[in-house]
N, C-alpha and C positions, 0 to 999 in steps of 0.2 A: 515803774512798772516792767513787768517782762512783756517783751512786742518780740511776736516774729513775723516776719515778713518774708513775702517771698515772689520771685521773679520770673518771666518764663525762660526754659531750661536752654533756650536755641542760643543765647550772647551771654557771656559770664558779664558780671558786675565787679567794677564796671566794665564797657566795655573798652576790646582796642583799639576797634575804629570807629564807624558809625553805631550807634544806637542811643533811640530816645529813652525810654522810661525806663533801660539800664543804668543812666546816670541821673534820672529822677531817685531811682533806690538806693543808687551808691551813696549820693549826698544826703538822702533821709536817714539810711543806717549812719553815719556818719553824725551830723547833729543829734540824733536820738541819744545815743552813747552819748556825745560831750554834755549833754542835759540831764545827765546820770541816769538814765535808762540802763535795763540789760538787754541788747537788742540779739536775737537768733537771725538768720538767715538762710532761706533755702534756694538754691540757687544752681547754676552750670557749674558742673568740676572744675575748676580753674579760677575762681571769680576769686578776686585779691582786695573786695573789699573789707577792710578790718568788721570784728564782730565777734562776739562774746561765746557763738557758738554757731558751725556751721554745717548745714544739712545738703549735700548735694543732690542733684538729681539723679534717677537711674534710668531716665530716658530720657533723651534729646530732640524732641518731638513733640511740638504741643497738638500736629495733627495727626500721630499715629495712633491707634488705639490700644496695642500693646502699650506702647511709653507711657499714656495715658492711665490707664491701671495699675503701670508700675509705681507713678508719680505720684497718684490718689494715694498708694498704700505708703507711699514714704511719707508723706506731708503726714501722715497718722501718726506714724512711728514718730516723728519728730516733735509732734504735738506733746505725745506720752513721756518723753525723754526731756523737752525741755520746760513743758509746764506753763504756758506762755497766759498771761492775761488779758492777751487780746492778737488773736492772729487777720493780720492785714496780706489781702491777697493782689498781687499785681501781675498772676499769671490766672490759668484757664479756671474757671466756675467749677469746670466739674470735680477738681481735683478736691474740692472743699466737700464733697456728698457725703463720705463719713462722719465729719462733723457739724452736718446743721443738726441734728438734734443732741449733740452735747452741752455741757456747762459752759463753753468757752465760747465771748462773743466773735463775730467775725464781720472783719471788713472788705469789700469785695469794689476795687476800685476798676474801673474802664477807662480804656484812652481814646474810643471809637464808640461808635451808637450799638448799645449792647441788640443783644436778639431778644424781642418779649417773652418769646417760648422758652428760654433757659432761664430768664429771668423769673419769670411767671414760676416755673416748675420749682426754683429753690427757695421763694416765698411760700409755696405748700408744701415743701418738704421738711425747710425748716422750724423748729421750734419758734413760740412768737417772739419775736423781737429781738433772736439769735445773730440774726445776719442784716448790716447796713451795707448801703451801696454808695462809691460817689463816682462822678463822673468828672472828666479832666477841667468840664466846665458847667455852668449851670444850662449850658444848652444840651450838651450828653444826659444832665439830670434830670430836665425836662423830659426828656425823649424816654430815659425808664421809667420815668414814676407811670407812664402808662402801661406799665408790664405789672406793678403794686411793689409793694416793700418801702423802703425809707429810703431815700436820696438827698445827698448833701453836692452841691457844685464845688468843688475843690481844685483852682487852678494846678496847673504845671508849674515849675520855677524856673527863674534865668538864673545865671551866675552874674548876679549884682555885684559881686566884690571881684573877677575878674574883667567882666565890662563896663568901663568905666566914660564918661560923661566928656565927650568930644571937648576943643576948643571953638572958637568961631569960626563959622562958615564962610566963608566965601558967597558972593549973589549967583557966583554960575558953578558953583559947587554942581557934581554928576548927583544924577540920581542912582539908586542901588536897587536892583533887584535879588534877592538873595532867598532861595529856594531851589528846589528841584526844579529842572526847568522842565515841564509839561505842560499840558495844556490846560488843565483845573487850578493851575498855579498863576496863571493870566499871564506867561512874560508874554504875549503877542500882545495883551494889552497895553502891557509896560514897553512897549517898543512904540507902541504908537502914539502914546502918550508923549514920552521924548522926545520924536518927530517932530510933531504939533507943536511943541512948545519952544523946540531947539536948542534942547538939553542934553548934556552928553548922559548916559545910561551905562552903567556897570552891572553886567548879569555876573551873578557868581553862584554855583552849584552844580552839583552835579545831571546827568542826563540819560537816557537812551541809546546805547550804539546799535540796540537788536530791531531786527524786521516786525517790530508791533507797533500798534499806534500813536504812543509815545518816542518811538524812533524815529517815526516818520514825520510826527510833528517837529521835531527836532531838525528833522533836516530839510524840510520843505519850508515851514514858517521860520525859524528861527536862524541857522545859521547861514544861509544867503543876506543875512542883514549885519553879521558879524564883523565888525571894520568900516561898516556906511556910515555915516552922518552922526558918527560920533556915540555907535554902539558898539562895545567892547565887551568880550567873554573874557572871563579869569579862571573859571573852573572853582572847583571846591576849594574851600578856603578854609585855614582851621583858628581856634581860637583867637590866638596874634592879630591874625589878616582881620576877621570880621571887627576884633573891634576897631579895627585902623579905617575900616573901607568905611562902617557905619558911622564911624564919631565923624567924617570929613565929609558924608552925605548931605545935599540938601536934603532928603527925605528917601524914604524906604517904601518902595511903590512894589506890592504885589498884589493884584488888584484878582484875588481869588475867583475861582468859576464853581464852586464845589461850597456846602456847609462844614467850613473846617472844623475838628473837634475843639482843638485849641489853636494850635501853633504858638512853639516856644518862642521862633525867631522874632515874630512880632512885640514880644515884650523883652526881645535882645536887644532888637534897634530902640526903644524907648529904655532901655538900659544905657545906651549910648549916644542917648539925647537925640535920637534920629524920629521926626515926627512920621506917623507911618499912613499911607495911602492905600486901602484897600478896598475891600466891597463887605456891605453890611448882612453875609452870611455865615451861618454857624456861631460861632463863640467870638466873632469880632466887635461885634457892639459890647462885648464886657471886657474888651479890652482897651478900644480905640474910644474917647470921647470926641467925638466930632466937633473940629475950631477951638480944642485943647491940646492934645495927642496928635491930631492929624486929621483925617478926612476919609469917609465911608462914602464912597461913590458908583453909581445905578448906572455908568456910561464912561465912553472915553470922552468925551466931551466934559463930563463932570470933572473925570480927571485931571484933566488938561488946568479948569478952573483952581483946584484943588491944588497943584504944583505951583499954582503963581503964588497961592494965597497961603504956601507953608512957611515962608520966611518970616512969618508975623507970628509964629508961635513962640511959645518961651519953651528953649530945649532943655532949661533947667527942669520946669515942670513935668516933662515927659519923663527924666529920669525919677524923679518920686514918684509919679505914677508907677515905674515898675517896681522901684525900691517898695513902696509900700504894700502893693498888694501883687507883687511876682516875685520878690525876692525869696531865697529859700527861709529864711527868718519867720516870715510873714507866713509861707504855705506850712512851714512845720509845724508851728503855733496852730494853725486852725488843723490839724492831724491828730494833736495831742490831746486839743479841747474834745475832738471827738472819742479819742480814746476811752479819755476819762468819763464821756458821758455815755458812752457802750455799757462801760465795766460797772459803770454807776446803778443803771437801768437791772442790769443784770444782777448785781446785788439786792437790791429792790425787789426782785420778782422770786 
């Protein structure tokens, strides 16, 4: 197939530093090309992801009205030039507006909760069956279905090639909190669970230094605990450090306090064999099977009980879960199946 993928205009593909969906798009393009598909990419100028045709966004901001108009026109021109069988957007749905009544099937992917008004408008303006939606989890897909349209939950993927199964973990191995250190990620719960169970906790991730609620959370709730009772902060980690950290952890404890759209870090932990202790919110029930890959808790007390029980879980089974459901191979196959489905449906109509 000829496939045209889009990424937001703010960050290059792949990202030079941090970037979530830009990494997903980069690997997706590479895997699709390796499978024999012809892939065009619409992304920020300077993107170095290998492709068969590159179309740079003229506007650099998703929030600017002027840039939105420029990028909408640019995408239409890219479609005319490249002549794709399917357009797959990981960028703004507004850019698809001129294509909604065309003859090319559109796939629009959401990484966060969709805006019902915007989704509903796209469904009403589009020709029947022209646009199909995906969410980065079934949780996001369920939220989108209320606004209309056909939705599929297709998860993001972890690097199950670069991340490897760790070796035997000692009974006194540390717990790991790996995420941005903010209140919604539950770092304060992780600290309290470690304290009550008498276990070391390594906190890895960035934090806010600004005078905002998250900066105050770091300064008032987390920073005073560092260096006391086995609580250690190591800052942001790269992929090599992440692999070593998770592979040697008793468990990854990130007790989220919000509805997580997906959370790649949870799949990454499983890929390293580390059981996950989190909360049953958002997409977590789709990732963690309680008593198999980790535990989903509703309180600090339940978290303490989970930490004492994770030693009995099979770390090889955690790794298998990640490879079977959250690897690039598994997720790319689901996208290719979806492309074939929407293309065939349009051909029949």
